[in-house]
C-alpha positions in Angstrom: -108.8 -258.4 -147.6 -111.6 -258.5 -145.6 -114.8 -256.3 -146.0 -116.3 -254.9 -142.9 -119.1 -252.0 -143.4 -118.6 -248.4 -142.3 -120.3 -248.8 -138.8 -118.4 -251.4 -138.1 -114.8 -250.7 -138.8 -115.9 -247.5 -136.9 -116.7 -248.8 -134.0 -113.3 -251.1 -133.6 -111.4 -248.3 -133.9 -113.4 -246.2 -132.0 -113.9 -243.3 -134.2 -117.3 -241.4 -135.8 -118.2 -243.7 -139.4 -117.4 -239.9 -141.0 -114.0 -239.8 -139.8 -114.0 -243.5 -140.9 -115.8 -241.9 -144.7 -112.9 -239.3 -144.6 -110.3 -241.6 -144.6 -111.9 -243.3 -147.5 -111.8 -240.2 -149.3 -108.0 -239.2 -147.8 -106.9 -242.9 -149.3 -105.9 -243.8 -146.0 -108.1 -246.4 -145.8 -108.9 -249.2 -148.9 -112.6 -249.1 -149.5 -115.4 -251.1 -152.3 -118.0 -248.6 -152.9 -121.5 -251.1 -154.0 -124.3 -249.5 -154.6 -124.7 -247.0 -151.5 -122.9 -248.7 -149.1 -119.2 -248.0 -148.6 -117.0 -251.4 -147.2 -114.0 -250.7 -146.2 -110.1 -252.9 -146.1 -110.4 -253.0 -142.2 -107.4 -256.0 -142.3 -104.8 -253.7 -144.6 -105.7 -250.5 -142.7 -104.2 -252.8 -139.5 -102.1 -254.3 -140.8 -100.3 -251.6 -142.6 -100.1 -249.6 -139.2 -98.7 -252.5 -137.4 -101.3 -254.3 -135.7 -102.3 -257.8 -135.8 -106.2 -257.8 -137.1 -106.3 -261.6 -136.1 -108.0 -260.9 -132.4 -110.7 -257.8 -134.2 -111.5 -260.4 -136.1 -112.3 -263.1 -133.7 -113.8 -260.9 -131.3 -116.2 -259.3 -134.8 -117.4 -263.0 -136.2 -118.0 -263.7 -132.3 -120.2 -260.9 -131.8 -122.4 -261.5 -135.1 -122.6 -265.2 -133.8 -124.0 -263.9 -130.7 -126.1 -260.7 -131.6 -129.5 -261.8 -131.3 -131.7 -262.8 -133.6 -134.5 -259.9 -134.7 -137.8 -260.9 -135.9 -139.6 -258.6 -138.5 -143.3 -258.7 -138.3 -146.3 -257.9 -140.3 -147.2 -253.8 -140.5 -151.1 -253.6 -140.1 -152.6 -250.8 -142.2 
């Protein structure tokens, strides 16, 4: 089980976040809700459809590694 956010799943499946959430409610994709956040089991979803998930997750890890670092600045009153 490899959990990703709804946004990441939507990005790699080329669908909207609403579609991913609907699939969760319809039981097409496994998910875990932690507080207000939903994480989906993209790995099992892809495997169940005969798609090798390894290259997709390698791409995801590479994307995370190369993402620009954001700087948080203090908000002034």
